[in-house]
C-alpha positions as CSV (number, residue, x, y, z in Angstrom):
1,X,0.1,0.1,0.0
2,X,2.9,2.4,0.8
3,X,4.7,1.5,-2.4
4,X,1.4,2.3,-4.3
5,X,1.1,5.7,-2.4
6,X,4.8,6.5,-3.1
7,X,4.4,5.6,-6.9
8,X,1.5,7.9,-7.2
9,X,3.6,10.7,-5.5
10,X,6.4,10.2,-8.1
11,X,3.8,10.0,-10.9
12,X,2.1,13.2,-9.8
13,X,5.4,15.0,-9.1
14,X,6.7,14.0,-12.5
15,X,3.5,15.1,-14.3
16,X,3.4,18.4,-12.4
17,X,7.0,19.2,-13.1
18,X,6.5,18.6,-16.8
19,X,3.5,20.9,-16.8
20,X,5.5,23.5,-14.9
21,X,8.4,23.5,-17.4
22,X,5.7,24.1,-20.1
23,X,3.9,26.8,-18.3
24,X,7.3,28.7,-17.3
25,X,8.5,28.3,-20.7
26,X,5.2,29.8,-22.1
27,X,5.2,32.5,-19.4
28,X,8.8,33.5,-19.9
29,X,8.3,33.8,-23.6
30,X,5.0,35.8,-23.2
31,X,6.9,38.1,-20.9
32,X,8.9,39.4,-23.9
33,X,5.5,40.7,-25.4
34,X,4.5,42.5,-22.2
35,X,5.5,46.2,-22.1
36,X,8.1,47.3,-19.6
37,X,7.2,50.2,-17.4
38,X,10.7,51.6,-17.3
39,X,10.1,53.9,-20.5
40,X,7.0,55.2,-19.0
41,X,8.7,55.8,-15.7
42,X,11.7,57.5,-17.5
43,X,9.2,59.7,-19.4
44,X,7.3,60.8,-16.3
45,X,10.6,61.5,-14.6
46,X,11.8,63.7,-17.5
47,X,8.5,65.6,-17.3
48,X,9.0,66.1,-13.7
49,X,12.6,67.3,-14.4
50,X,11.3,69.8,-16.8
51,X,8.8,71.2,-14.1
52,X,11.4,71.1,-11.4
53,X,13.8,73.3,-13.7
54,X,11.3,76.0,-13.2
55,X,11.0,75.5,-9.4
56,X,12.9,77.8,-7.0
57,X,13.6,74.8,-4.8
58,X,16.5,73.7,-6.9
59,X,19.1,76.5,-7.6
60,X,20.2,76.7,-11.2
61,X,23.8,76.0,-10.2
62,X,23.0,72.4,-9.1
63,X,20.1,71.7,-11.5
64,X,22.4,69.7,-13.9
65,X,23.3,67.2,-11.1
66,X,19.7,66.5,-9.9
67,X,17.8,67.2,-13.2
68,X,20.3,66.6,-15.9
69,X,21.1,69.1,-18.7
70,X,18.3,70.4,-21.0
71,X,15.5,68.2,-19.6
72,X,13.1,69.7,-22.2
73,X,15.2,68.6,-25.0
74,X,15.4,65.1,-23.6
75,X,11.7,65.1,-23.1
76,X,11.4,65.9,-26.8
77,X,13.9,63.3,-27.8
78,X,12.0,60.6,-25.7
79,X,8.7,61.4,-27.1
80,X,10.0,61.4,-30.8
81,X,11.2,57.9,-30.4
82,X,7.7,56.5,-29.4
83,X,6.3,54.5,-32.4
84,X,3.3,56.2,-34.0
85,X,1.0,53.2,-33.3
86,X,1.9,53.5,-29.5
87,X,1.9,57.2,-28.8
88,X,-1.3,58.3,-27.1
89,X,-3.0,61.8,-27.7
90,X,-1.4,63.5,-24.8
91,X,2.1,62.5,-25.9
92,X,1.4,63.5,-29.3
93,X,0.1,66.9,-28.4
94,X,3.1,67.3,-26.1
95,X,5.4,66.4,-28.9
96,X,3.7,68.9,-31.3
97,X,4.2,71.7,-28.7
98,X,7.9,70.9,-28.3
99,X,8.4,70.5,-32.1
100,X,10.4,73.6,-33.6
101,X,9.8,72.6,-37.3
102,X,6.3,73.7,-38.5
103,X,6.3,71.1,-41.1
104,X,6.8,68.4,-38.5
105,X,4.3,70.0,-36.4
106,X,1.8,69.8,-39.2
107,X,2.6,66.0,-39.7
108,X,1.9,65.3,-36.1
109,X,-1.3,67.3,-35.9
110,X,-2.7,66.1,-39.3
111,X,-5.4,64.0,-37.4
112,X,-7.9,65.5,-35.0
113,X,-7.9,64.8,-31.3
114,X,-10.8,63.1,-29.5
115,X,-10.3,65.5,-26.6
116,X,-11.8,68.9,-27.3
117,X,-9.2,70.6,-25.1
118,X,-6.4,69.0,-26.9
119,X,-8.1,70.1,-30.2
120,X,-8.0,73.8,-28.8
121,X,-4.3,73.6,-28.2
122,X,-3.8,72.2,-31.7
123,X,-5.7,75.1,-33.1
124,X,-3.6,77.6,-31.3
125,X,-0.5,75.9,-32.8
126,X,-2.0,76.0,-36.3
127,X,-3.0,79.6,-36.0
128,X,0.4,80.6,-34.8
129,X,1.9,79.0,-37.8
130,X,-0.4,80.9,-40.1
131,X,0.8,84.2,-38.5
132,X,-2.4,84.9,-36.5
133,X,-1.9,86.8,-33.3
134,X,-2.9,84.8,-30.2
135,X,-3.9,87.4,-27.8
136,X,-5.2,85.2,-25.0
137,X,-4.5,81.9,-23.7
138,X,-7.2,80.3,-21.5
139,X,-6.7,80.3,-17.8
140,X,-6.0,77.1,-16.1
141,X,-9.5,76.6,-14.8
142,X,-11.0,77.4,-18.3
143,X,-9.3,74.4,-20.1
144,X,-9.1,70.9,-18.8
145,X,-5.4,70.1,-19.1
146,X,-3.0,68.6,-16.7
147,X,-0.8,71.3,-15.1
148,X,2.4,70.1,-17.0
149,X,0.8,70.2,-20.4
150,X,-0.9,73.4,-19.5
151,X,2.4,75.1,-18.6
152,X,4.4,73.7,-21.7
153,X,1.7,74.6,-24.1
154,X,1.2,78.2,-22.7
155,X,5.0,79.0,-22.6
156,X,5.7,77.3,-25.9
157,X,3.1,79.4,-27.6
158,X,4.8,82.6,-26.4
159,X,2.8,83.7,-23.2
160,X,4.5,85.2,-20.1
161,X,5.7,83.0,-17.4
162,X,3.5,84.7,-14.8
163,X,0.5,83.4,-16.6
164,X,1.9,80.1,-17.5
165,X,4.1,78.7,-14.6
166,X,2.5,77.1,-11.6
167,X,5.2,77.2,-8.9
168,X,3.3,75.2,-6.4
169,X,3.0,72.4,-8.9
170,X,6.5,72.7,-9.9
171,X,7.9,72.6,-6.4
172,X,5.8,69.5,-5.7
173,X,7.3,67.9,-8.7
174,X,10.7,68.8,-7.6
175,X,10.1,67.3,-4.2
176,X,8.7,64.0,-5.7
177,X,11.5,63.7,-8.2
178,X,14.3,64.4,-5.6
179,X,12.7,61.9,-3.2
180,X,12.5,59.2,-5.8
181,X,16.2,59.6,-6.7
182,X,17.7,60.2,-3.4
183,X,16.0,57.5,-1.5
184,X,17.4,54.5,-3.5
185,X,20.8,56.5,-3.6
186,X,21.2,56.9,0.0
187,X,19.7,53.5,0.8
188,X,22.4,52.0,-1.6
189,X,25.1,54.0,0.0
190,X,24.3,52.8,3.6
191,X,23.9,49.3,2.2
192,X,27.4,49.2,0.7
193,X,28.9,50.5,4.0
194,X,27.0,47.7,5.9
195,X,28.3,45.1,3.3
196,X,31.8,46.3,3.8
197,X,31.4,46.1,7.5
198,X,30.0,42.6,7.2
199,X,32.9,41.6,5.0
200,X,35.5,42.9,7.2
201,X,34.0,41.0,10.1
202,X,33.9,37.8,7.9
203,X,37.6,38.2,7.0
204,X,38.6,38.7,10.5
205,X,36.6,35.5,11.5
206,X,34.6,37.4,14.1
207,X,31.2,36.7,12.6
208,X,28.5,35.2,14.7
209,X,27.8,31.5,13.9
210,X,24.3,31.2,12.2
211,X,21.6,29.1,14.0
212,X,20.9,25.7,13.0
213,X,18.4,25.4,10.2
214,X,15.3,23.5,11.3
215,X,13.6,21.8,8.3
216,X,10.4,19.7,8.3
217,X,11.0,16.1,7.4
218,X,9.8,16.4,3.9
219,X,11.3,15.1,0.6
220,X,12.2,16.7,-2.6
221,X,9.2,14.9,-4.1
222,X,7.1,16.9,-1.6
223,X,8.7,20.0,-2.7
224,X,7.9,19.4,-6.3
225,X,4.4,18.8,-5.4
226,X,4.3,22.0,-3.5
227,X,5.9,24.2,-6.1
228,X,5.0,22.6,-9.4
229,X,1.5,21.2,-8.4
230,X,0.5,23.8,-5.9
231,X,2.1,27.1,-6.7
232,X,2.4,26.8,-10.5
233,X,-0.5,24.5,-11.7
234,X,-3.1,25.1,-9.1
235,X,-2.1,28.6,-8.0
236,X,-0.9,30.2,-11.1
237,X,-3.2,28.4,-13.6
238,X,-6.3,26.6,-12.3
239,X,-7.7,28.7,-9.5
240,X,-7.3,32.0,-11.3
241,X,-8.8,30.6,-14.6
242,X,-11.8,29.5,-12.5
243,X,-12.3,32.6,-10.2
244,X,-11.2,35.5,-12.4
245,X,-14.0,35.2,-15.0
246,X,-16.5,35.2,-12.1
247,X,-15.0,38.3,-10.5
248,X,-15.1,40.0,-14.1
249,X,-18.8,39.1,-14.3
250,X,-19.5,40.3,-10.7
251,X,-17.5,43.6,-11.1
252,X,-18.4,44.3,-14.7
253,X,-20.2,47.7,-13.9
254,X,-17.4,49.0,-11.8
255,X,-14.9,51.7,-12.9
256,X,-11.8,50.2,-14.7
257,X,-9.2,50.9,-12.0
258,X,-11.3,49.4,-9.2
259,X,-12.3,46.6,-11.4
260,X,-8.6,45.8,-12.2
261,X,-7.4,46.1,-8.6
262,X,-10.1,43.8,-7.4
263,X,-9.3,41.4,-10.0
264,X,-5.7,41.4,-9.0
265,X,-6.5,41.2,-5.2
266,X,-9.0,38.3,-5.6
267,X,-6.8,36.6,-8.2
268,X,-3.8,36.6,-5.8
269,X,-6.0,35.4,-2.8
270,X,-7.1,32.5,-5.0
271,X,-3.5,31.8,-6.0
272,X,-2.6,31.2,-2.3
273,X,-5.3,28.5,-1.6
274,X,-3.6,25.5,-3.4
275,X,-0.2,25.9,-1.9
276,X,-1.5,26.6,1.5
277,X,-3.8,23.5,1.4
278,X,-0.8,21.4,0.3
279,X,1.5,22.7,3.1
280,X,-1.2,22.1,5.7
281,X,-1.7,18.5,4.5
282,X,2.2,17.9,4.2
283,X,2.6,19.1,7.9
284,X,-0.4,17.7,9.4
285,X,1.0,14.7,10.9
286,X,4.4,16.0,11.6
287,X,4.2,17.4,15.3
288,X,7.2,19.7,15.9
289,X,7.8,18.3,19.2
290,X,10.3,20.4,21.3
291,X,10.9,22.7,18.2
292,X,10.6,26.4,19.3
293,X,8.6,28.2,16.6
294,X,7.3,25.1,14.9
295,X,8.2,23.8,11.4
296,X,7.8,27.2,9.7
297,X,10.0,29.2,12.3
298,X,8.1,32.4,12.2
299,X,9.3,33.4,15.6
300,X,7.7,36.9,15.4
301,X,9.3,37.9,18.8
302,X,11.4,39.8,19.6
303,X,9.9,42.2,17.1
304,X,12.5,45.0,17.3
305,X,15.3,42.4,16.5
306,X,13.3,41.2,13.6
307,X,12.6,44.8,12.4
308,X,16.3,45.8,12.6
309,X,17.4,42.6,10.7
310,X,14.9,43.2,7.9
311,X,15.8,46.9,7.4
312,X,19.6,45.9,7.4
313,X,18.8,43.1,4.9
314,X,16.9,45.5,2.6
315,X,19.6,48.1,2.8
316,X,22.4,45.5,1.9
317,X,20.4,43.9,-1.0
318,X,19.3,47.3,-2.4
319,X,22.6,48.2,-4.2
320,X,23.2,44.5,-5.4
321,X,19.7,44.4,-7.0
322,X,20.2,47.9,-8.7
323,X,23.6,46.9,-9.9
324,X,22.4,43.6,-11.5
325,X,19.5,45.4,-13.0
326,X,21.7,48.3,-14.5
327,X,24.2,45.7,-15.8
328,X,21.5,43.6,-17.6
329,X,20.1,46.8,-19.0
330,X,23.4,47.7,-20.4
331,X,24.5,44.5,-21.6
332,X,21.2,43.1,-23.1
333,X,18.9,46.2,-23.1
334,X,15.3,46.4,-21.6
335,X,13.7,43.0,-21.9
336,X,10.1,44.2,-21.0
337,X,8.0,41.9,-19.2
338,X,7.3,44.1,-16.2
339,X,4.9,42.9,-13.5
340,X,1.4,44.2,-14.6
341,X,0.9,45.4,-10.9
342,X,3.5,48.3,-11.6
343,X,1.5,49.5,-14.6
344,X,-1.8,49.4,-12.6
345,X,-0.1,51.5,-9.7
346,X,1.3,53.9,-12.3
347,X,-2.2,54.3,-13.8
348,X,-4.5,54.6,-10.8
349,X,-5.3,57.7,-8.8
350,X,-8.2,56.4,-6.9
351,X,-7.9,55.5,-3.1
352,X,-9.6,52.2,-3.1
353,X,-7.8,50.6,-6.0
354,X,-4.5,51.8,-4.8
355,X,-5.3,50.5,-1.2
356,X,-6.2,47.0,-2.6
357,X,-2.8,47.0,-4.7
358,X,-1.0,48.1,-1.6
359,X,-2.4,45.3,0.5
360,X,-1.7,42.7,-2.2
361,X,2.0,43.8,-2.9
362,X,3.0,44.7,0.8
363,X,1.0,42.2,2.9
364,X,-0.3,39.2,0.9
365,X,2.6,38.6,-1.5
366,X,5.5,38.9,1.0
367,X,3.8,36.9,3.7
368,X,2.6,33.9,1.3
369,X,5.8,33.9,-0.9
370,X,8.0,33.8,2.2
371,X,5.9,31.0,3.7
372,X,6.4,28.8,0.6
373,X,10.0,29.8,-0.6
374,X,11.8,30.4,2.7
375,X,9.5,28.7,5.3
376,X,9.2,25.3,3.6
377,X,11.2,25.0,0.3
378,X,14.5,26.6,1.6
379,X,14.8,24.5,4.8
380,X,14.1,21.3,2.9
381,X,16.6,22.1,0.2
382,X,19.3,23.0,2.8
383,X,18.7,19.7,4.5
384,X,19.1,17.7,1.2
385,X,21.8,19.7,-0.9
386,X,23.5,22.1,1.6
387,X,23.3,25.7,2.5
388,X,24.7,27.3,-0.6
389,X,22.9,25.1,-3.3
390,X,19.7,25.4,-1.2
391,X,19.8,29.2,-1.2
392,X,20.8,29.4,-5.0
393,X,18.2,26.9,-5.9
394,X,15.3,28.5,-3.9
395,X,16.2,31.9,-5.2
396,X,16.1,30.6,-8.9
397,X,12.8,29.0,-8.3
398,X,11.5,32.3,-6.6
399,X,12.7,34.2,-9.6
400,X,11.3,31.9,-12.3
401,X,7.9,31.8,-10.5
402,X,7.3,35.5,-11.4
403,X,7.4,34.7,-15.1
404,X,9.4,37.6,-16.4
405,X,12.7,37.3,-18.2
406,X,13.4,41.1,-17.7
407,X,13.0,40.8,-13.8
408,X,14.6,37.3,-13.6
409,X,18.2,38.5,-12.6
410,X,17.2,41.2,-10.0
411,X,14.6,38.8,-8.5
412,X,17.3,36.0,-8.3
413,X,19.6,38.3,-6.4
414,X,16.6,39.3,-4.0
415,X,15.9,35.7,-3.5
416,X,19.5,35.2,-2.5
417,X,19.3,38.0,-0.1
418,X,16.0,36.7,1.4
419,X,17.5,33.1,1.5
420,X,20.6,34.4,3.6
421,X,18.3,36.3,5.8
422,X,16.5,33.1,6.6
423,X,19.8,31.3,7.4
424,X,21.4,34.1,9.4
425,X,18.3,34.9,11.5
426,X,16.8,31.3,11.8
427,X,13.4,33.1,11.7
428,X,10.8,33.6,8.9
429,X,9.5,36.8,10.3
430,X,12.5,39.1,9.3
431,X,12.3,37.6,5.7
432,X,8.6,38.6,5.4
433,X,9.4,42.1,6.6
434,X,12.3,42.5,4.4
435,X,10.2,41.3,1.4
436,X,7.4,43.7,2.5
437,X,9.8,46.5,2.9
438,X,11.2,45.9,-0.7
439,X,7.7,45.8,-2.2
440,X,6.5,48.8,-0.1
441,X,9.4,51.0,-1.2
442,X,8.8,50.0,-4.8
443,X,5.2,50.8,-4.5
444,X,6.0,54.4,-2.9
445,X,8.6,55.1,-5.5
446,X,6.0,54.4,-8.3
447,X,3.4,56.7,-6.5
448,X,6.1,59.4,-6.4
449,X,6.3,59.3,-10.2
450,X,2.6,58.4,-11.0
């Protein structure tokens, strides 16, 4: 009977492993077709730099350091590189406003805009080309344009700065831009210093021994069933395929941002069901007698120590992830395939959709993924193949599970950092906090440029 049960486990593990290979291959291949948010973020940051250049918060003597030289020229170059089939109406109007050649302006403006406010600016540009005198430009409250587009249109049509420039908006843009740039810079700088300190301690052989890794008595076959069968097949394919159509039907009448955020939230919740049930089944008959913290080793207390370790880990991994991301972009270029959540955060300005996305990215994802990858998978791998191989394998599986070629190297490095946190602390709680901190800072950074 036991042999038959073992045979079924092997068969199910092999079948789920083959399916996972196919799903991951297709998912990674499809990621090439998903747009990257990097160009959009870069474009937004360039717009913010143009606004900030008119702000009194940043003196002209240091503007080149923080804003770069000639941000308006860079904005024009970035807009002109957008393919005609991908450029939206706002970008097209902005490009026309910045264009110095009248012939190019006519080509850009040859089609009418659906937005009547954009059409008004188009008519101003064409009237100016014909030599007509434009005596008055609408006040900001008389035309529905965003503050940046209003300023650029007003200034480039020759009106005075007193009318066009919104100092309050420009100062706000300068603060957001500086924060989004200085936060990763200072975090990386502190992280490098901490890494140097730990390297010095390691070389002097004065580092504190890591606690013993406690692993549940599960096999590699159990891990295949958990990751391939539970996380990938049931979590990423079956349950979302069943639940997402129902949510789309129920929330069909809601606004697009709210509908999409609910889709993500409910979809992610459904994704956790399969793996959590499998973990519960696998650990059900394994009583952790005499083991402090149980098999998963959450060990939430002491909270202050866990918080300190998670912040230190986040600071140390920041420069490494940014470095590998930069190197991949320089060597291979932008591979696209950004997480769709990033696009949703950038495109939403409503409180409830953003709150749902925040809960998903900062609470649900870190807790669930750390439970699976560093709570169960890593300890079992370490017990079977050793610490180094266990950390590397768990990090690779963690990165592959996100189904993005472009994000694969940075996620692999992040996975290594989280794995080392699990080994060095002997606890799962700091890993979840570190993961949550990483996602939270990413979320805040997107809000700053959104």
